[in-house]
VEXTORSE-39009 format. One record per residue: residue number from 1; x, y, z of N, C-alpha, C in turn. Coordinates in steps of 0.1 Angstrom, whole numbers, plus 5000, padded with zeros to 4 digits. Example, Ala and Ser with C-alpha at 12.3 -4.5 7.8 and 13.67 -1.06 7.14 Angstrom:
// VEXTORSE-39009
+------+------+------+------+-------+-------+-------+------+------+------+
: resi : n_px : n_py : n_pz : ca_px : ca_py : ca_pz : c_px : c_py : c_pz :
+------+------+------+------+-------+-------+-------+------+------+------+
:    1 : 5132 : 4943 : 5078 :  5123 :  4955 :  5078 : 5132 : 4967 : 5078 :
:    2 : 5128 : 4978 : 5071 :  5137 :  4989 :  5071 : 5129 : 5000 : 5079 :
+------+------+------+------+-------+-------+-------+------+------+------+
END
This chain:
// VEXTORSE-39009
+------+------+------+------+-------+-------+-------+------+------+------+
: resi : n_px : n_py : n_pz : ca_px : ca_py : ca_pz : c_px : c_py : c_pz :
+------+------+------+------+-------+-------+-------+------+------+------+
:    1 : 5493 : 8318 : 2581 :  5500 :  8331 :  2577 : 5506 : 8338 : 2590 :
:    2 : 5498 : 8338 : 2600 :  5503 :  8345 :  2612 : 5515 : 8337 : 2618 :
:    3 : 5515 : 8324 : 2617 :  5526 :  8316 :  2622 : 5538 : 8319 : 2614 :
:    4 : 5537 : 8320 : 2601 :  5549 :  8323 :  2593 : 5555 : 8336 : 2596 :
:    5 : 5546 : 8346 : 2598 :  5551 :  8360 :  2601 : 5558 : 8360 : 2614 :
:    6 : 5553 : 8353 : 2624 :  5559 :  8353 :  2637 : 5572 : 8345 : 2636 :
:    7 : 5573 : 8335 : 2629 :  5585 :  8327 :  2628 : 5596 : 8336 : 2621 :
:    8 : 5592 : 8343 : 2611 :  5601 :  8352 :  2604 : 5607 : 8363 : 2613 :
:    9 : 5598 : 8369 : 2621 :  5603 :  8379 :  2630 : 5612 : 8374 : 2641 :
:   10 : 5609 : 8362 : 2646 :  5618 :  8356 :  2656 : 5632 : 8353 : 2650 :
:   11 : 5632 : 8348 : 2638 :  5644 :  8345 :  2631 : 5652 : 8357 : 2628 :
:   12 : 5646 : 8368 : 2623 :  5652 :  8380 :  2620 : 5658 : 8386 : 2633 :
:   13 : 5651 : 8386 : 2644 :  5656 :  8391 :  2657 : 5668 : 8383 : 2662 :
:   14 : 5667 : 8370 : 2661 :  5678 :  8361 :  2665 : 5691 : 8364 : 2657 :
:   15 : 5689 : 8366 : 2644 :  5701 :  8369 :  2635 : 5707 : 8382 : 2638 :
:   16 : 5698 : 8392 : 2641 :  5703 :  8406 :  2644 : 5710 : 8406 : 2657 :
:   17 : 5705 : 8399 : 2667 :  5712 :  8399 :  2680 : 5725 : 8391 : 2679 :
:   18 : 5726 : 8380 : 2672 :  5738 :  8373 :  2671 : 5749 : 8380 : 2663 :
:   19 : 5745 : 8388 : 2653 :  5754 :  8396 :  2646 : 5760 : 8407 : 2656 :
:   20 : 5752 : 8413 : 2664 :  5757 :  8422 :  2673 : 5767 : 8416 : 2683 :
:   21 : 5764 : 8404 : 2688 :  5773 :  8397 :  2698 : 5786 : 8393 : 2691 :
:   22 : 5785 : 8389 : 2678 :  5797 :  8385 :  2671 : 5806 : 8396 : 2669 :
:   23 : 5800 : 8408 : 2666 :  5808 :  8420 :  2663 : 5815 : 8425 : 2675 :
:   24 : 5808 : 8425 : 2686 :  5813 :  8431 :  2699 : 5818 : 8419 : 2707 :
:   25 : 5830 : 8414 : 2705 :  5835 :  8403 :  2712 : 5842 : 8408 : 2725 :
:   26 : 5839 : 8402 : 2736 :  5845 :  8406 :  2749 : 5860 : 8403 : 2749 :
:   27 : 5868 : 8412 : 2755 :  5882 :  8409 :  2755 : 5885 : 8399 : 2766 :
:   28 : 5896 : 8392 : 2764 :  5901 :  8383 :  2774 : 5916 : 8384 : 2776 :
:   29 : 5921 : 8381 : 2787 :  5935 :  8382 :  2790 : 5939 : 8370 : 2798 :
:   30 : 5948 : 8363 : 2793 :  5952 :  8350 :  2799 : 5965 : 8351 : 2807 :
:   31 : 5972 : 8362 : 2806 :  5984 :  8364 :  2813 : 5982 : 8366 : 2828 :
:   32 : 5991 : 8362 : 2836 :  5991 :  8364 :  2850 : 6004 : 8372 : 2854 :
:   33 : 6003 : 8380 : 2864 :  6015 :  8387 :  2868 : 6025 : 8378 : 2873 :
:   34 : 6038 : 8381 : 2871 :  6048 :  8371 :  2876 : 6049 : 8372 : 2891 :
:   35 : 6052 : 8360 : 2896 :  6053 :  8359 :  2911 : 6067 : 8363 : 2915 :
:   36 : 6068 : 8372 : 2925 :  6081 :  8375 :  2930 : 6085 : 8366 : 2941 :
:   37 : 6094 : 8357 : 2937 :  6097 :  8346 :  2947 : 6105 : 8353 : 2958 :
:   38 : 6105 : 8346 : 2970 :  6112 :  8351 :  2981 : 6127 : 8350 : 2980 :
:   39 : 6131 : 8343 : 2970 :  6146 :  8340 :  2968 : 6153 : 8352 : 2961 :
:   40 : 6146 : 8363 : 2959 :  6152 :  8374 :  2953 : 6159 : 8383 : 2964 :
:   41 : 6166 : 8376 : 2973 :  6173 :  8384 :  2983 : 6188 : 8384 : 2979 :
:   42 : 6194 : 8396 : 2980 :  6208 :  8398 :  2976 : 6217 : 8389 : 2985 :
:   43 : 6226 : 8382 : 2978 :  6235 :  8373 :  2985 : 6243 : 8381 : 2996 :
:   44 : 6246 : 8375 : 3007 :  6254 :  8381 :  3017 : 6268 : 8382 : 3013 :
:   45 : 6274 : 8393 : 3017 :  6289 :  8395 :  3015 : 6296 : 8385 : 3024 :
:   46 : 6306 : 8378 : 3019 :  6313 :  8369 :  3028 : 6321 : 8377 : 3039 :
:   47 : 6322 : 8371 : 3050 :  6329 :  8377 :  3061 : 6343 : 8381 : 3058 :
:   48 : 6349 : 8373 : 3049 :  6363 :  8376 :  3046 : 6365 : 8389 : 3038 :
:   49 : 6354 : 8395 : 3033 :  6354 :  8408 :  3026 : 6350 : 8420 : 3035 :
:   50 : 6347 : 8417 : 3048 :  6341 :  8427 :  3056 : 6350 : 8440 : 3058 :
:   51 : 6363 : 8438 : 3058 :  6372 :  8449 :  3059 : 6377 : 8455 : 3046 :
:   52 : 6373 : 8450 : 3035 :  6378 :  8454 :  3022 : 6375 : 8468 : 3019 :
:   53 : 6363 : 8473 : 3023 :  6359 :  8486 :  3020 : 6368 : 8497 : 3026 :
:   54 : 6374 : 8493 : 3038 :  6382 :  8503 :  3045 : 6397 : 8501 : 3042 :
:   55 : 6402 : 8489 : 3041 :  6416 :  8486 :  3039 : 6420 : 8483 : 3025 :
:   56 : 6410 : 8479 : 3017 :  6414 :  8475 :  3003 : 6420 : 8461 : 3003 :
:   57 : 6420 : 8454 : 3014 :  6425 :  8440 :  3015 : 6414 : 8431 : 3020 :
:   58 : 6416 : 8418 : 3017 :  6407 :  8408 :  3021 : 6414 : 8395 : 3025 :
:   59 : 6407 : 8386 : 3032 :  6413 :  8374 :  3036 : 6406 : 8362 : 3029 :
:   60 : 6399 : 8364 : 3018 :  6392 :  8354 :  3011 : 6401 : 8345 : 3003 :
:   61 : 6397 : 8332 : 3002 :  6403 :  8323 :  2992 : 6397 : 8326 : 2979 :
:   62 : 6403 : 8322 : 2968 :  6398 :  8324 :  2955 : 6384 : 8318 : 2953 :
:   63 : 6382 : 8306 : 2959 :  6369 :  8300 :  2957 : 6358 : 8308 : 2964 :
:   64 : 6361 : 8315 : 2975 :  6351 :  8323 :  2982 : 6347 : 8335 : 2973 :
:   65 : 6357 : 8341 : 2967 :  6354 :  8352 :  2958 : 6346 : 8348 : 2946 :
:   66 : 6350 : 8337 : 2940 :  6343 :  8332 :  2928 : 6329 : 8328 : 2931 :
:   67 : 6327 : 8321 : 2943 :  6313 :  8317 :  2947 : 6305 : 8330 : 2949 :
:   68 : 6310 : 8340 : 2955 :  6302 :  8352 :  2958 : 6299 : 8359 : 2944 :
:   69 : 6308 : 8360 : 2935 :  6305 :  8365 :  2922 : 6295 : 8357 : 2915 :
:   70 : 6295 : 8344 : 2915 :  6285 :  8336 :  2909 : 6271 : 8338 : 2915 :
:   71 : 6271 : 8339 : 2928 :  6258 :  8342 :  2935 : 6252 : 8356 : 2931 :
:   72 : 6261 : 8366 : 2930 :  6256 :  8379 :  2925 : 6251 : 8378 : 2911 :
:   73 : 6259 : 8371 : 2902 :  6254 :  8370 :  2888 : 6241 : 8363 : 2887 :
:   74 : 6239 : 8352 : 2895 :  6226 :  8345 :  2895 : 6215 : 8354 : 2900 :
:   75 : 6218 : 8362 : 2910 :  6208 :  8371 :  2915 : 6204 : 8381 : 2905 :
:   76 : 6213 : 8387 : 2897 :  6211 :  8396 :  2887 : 6202 : 8390 : 2875 :
:   77 : 6206 : 8377 : 2872 :  6198 :  8370 :  2861 : 6184 : 8368 : 2866 :
:   78 : 6182 : 8364 : 2878 :  6168 :  8362 :  2883 : 6160 : 8375 : 2883 :
:   79 : 6166 : 8386 : 2887 :  6159 :  8399 :  2886 : 6156 : 8403 : 2872 :
:   80 : 6165 : 8401 : 2863 :  6163 :  8404 :  2849 : 6152 : 8396 : 2843 :
:   81 : 6151 : 8383 : 2846 :  6140 :  8375 :  2842 : 6127 : 8379 : 2847 :
:   82 : 6127 : 8383 : 2860 :  6115 :  8388 :  2866 : 6110 : 8401 : 2859 :
:   83 : 6120 : 8410 : 2856 :  6117 :  8422 :  2849 : 6111 : 8420 : 2835 :
:   84 : 6117 : 8410 : 2828 :  6112 :  8406 :  2815 : 6097 : 8401 : 2815 :
:   85 : 6095 : 8393 : 2825 :  6081 :  8387 :  2827 : 6071 : 8398 : 2831 :
:   86 : 6076 : 8407 : 2839 :  6067 :  8418 :  2843 : 6064 : 8428 : 2831 :
:   87 : 6074 : 8430 : 2823 :  6072 :  8438 :  2811 : 6062 : 8432 : 2801 :
:   88 : 6063 : 8418 : 2799 :  6054 :  8411 :  2791 : 6040 : 8412 : 2796 :
:   89 : 6038 : 8411 : 2809 :  6025 :  8412 :  2815 : 6020 : 8426 : 2814 :
:   90 : 6028 : 8436 : 2815 :  6024 :  8450 :  2813 : 6019 : 8452 : 2799 :
:   91 : 6027 : 8447 : 2789 :  6023 :  8448 :  2775 : 6010 : 8441 : 2773 :
:   92 : 6008 : 8429 : 2778 :  5995 :  8422 :  2776 : 5983 : 8430 : 2783 :
:   93 : 5986 : 8436 : 2794 :  5976 :  8444 :  2801 : 5972 : 8456 : 2793 :
:   94 : 5982 : 8462 : 2786 :  5979 :  8474 :  2778 : 5971 : 8470 : 2766 :
:   95 : 5974 : 8459 : 2760 :  5965 :  8454 :  2749 : 5951 : 8451 : 2754 :
:   96 : 5950 : 8445 : 2765 :  5937 :  8442 :  2771 : 5929 : 8455 : 2773 :
:   97 : 5936 : 8465 : 2778 :  5929 :  8477 :  2781 : 5923 : 8484 : 2768 :
:   98 : 5931 : 8483 : 2758 :  5926 :  8488 :  2745 : 5915 : 8480 : 2740 :
:   99 : 5916 : 8467 : 2741 :  5905 :  8458 :  2736 : 5892 : 8460 : 2745 :
:  100 : 5894 : 8463 : 2758 :  5882 :  8465 :  2766 : 5876 : 8478 : 2763 :
:  101 : 5883 : 8488 : 2759 :  5878 :  8501 :  2755 : 5870 : 8499 : 2742 :
:  102 : 5876 : 8492 : 2733 :  5869 :  8490 :  2720 : 5856 : 8482 : 2722 :
:  103 : 5857 : 8472 : 2731 :  5845 :  8464 :  2734 : 5834 : 8473 : 2740 :
:  104 : 5837 : 8481 : 2750 :  5827 :  8490 :  2756 : 5821 : 8500 : 2746 :
:  105 : 5830 : 8505 : 2737 :  5824 :  8514 :  2727 : 5815 : 8507 : 2717 :
:  106 : 5819 : 8495 : 2714 :  5811 :  8487 :  2704 : 5797 : 8484 : 2711 :
:  107 : 5797 : 8479 : 2723 :  5785 :  8476 :  2730 : 5776 : 8489 : 2732 :
:  108 : 5782 : 8500 : 2735 :  5775 :  8512 :  2736 : 5768 : 8516 : 2723 :
:  109 : 5776 : 8515 : 2712 :  5770 :  8518 :  2699 : 5759 : 8508 : 2695 :
:  110 : 5761 : 8496 : 2699 :  5750 :  8486 :  2696 : 5738 : 8489 : 2704 :
:  111 : 5739 : 8493 : 2716 :  5728 :  8496 :  2724 : 5721 : 8509 : 2719 :
:  112 : 5729 : 8518 : 2715 :  5723 :  8531 :  2709 : 5716 : 8527 : 2696 :
:  113 : 5721 : 8519 : 2688 :  5715 :  8515 :  2675 : 5702 : 8507 : 2678 :
:  114 : 5701 : 8500 : 2689 :  5689 :  8492 :  2692 : 5677 : 8501 : 2695 :
:  115 : 5680 : 8513 : 2701 :  5669 :  8521 :  2705 : 5665 : 8531 : 2694 :
:  116 : 5673 : 8532 : 2684 :  5670 :  8541 :  2673 : 5661 : 8535 : 2663 :
+------+------+------+------+-------+-------+-------+------+------+------+
END
């Protein structure tokens, strides 16, 4: 009889504690912040444009201007992609923060219920 009562208590305790653990699931975050590559440096203005600011004239060939414009556009695309990745990471971090708060409140409530 004593063995049966003890077994029943152990089983009841195990079920109660597993229910608490299942209800309060710890948050996880799998995102990583985006890496800012060292290649995010602004392209250098070609020398043939050096006097354009003052005189409004340049000595560039068409291919030099087109190449510079392509480099600037690629630079802008890379920065925009970095910004999108950073925003996704920030969104994931905000969700994690809310989940962590919910988890902490759940654990605190479970601990409070355990002593009552």
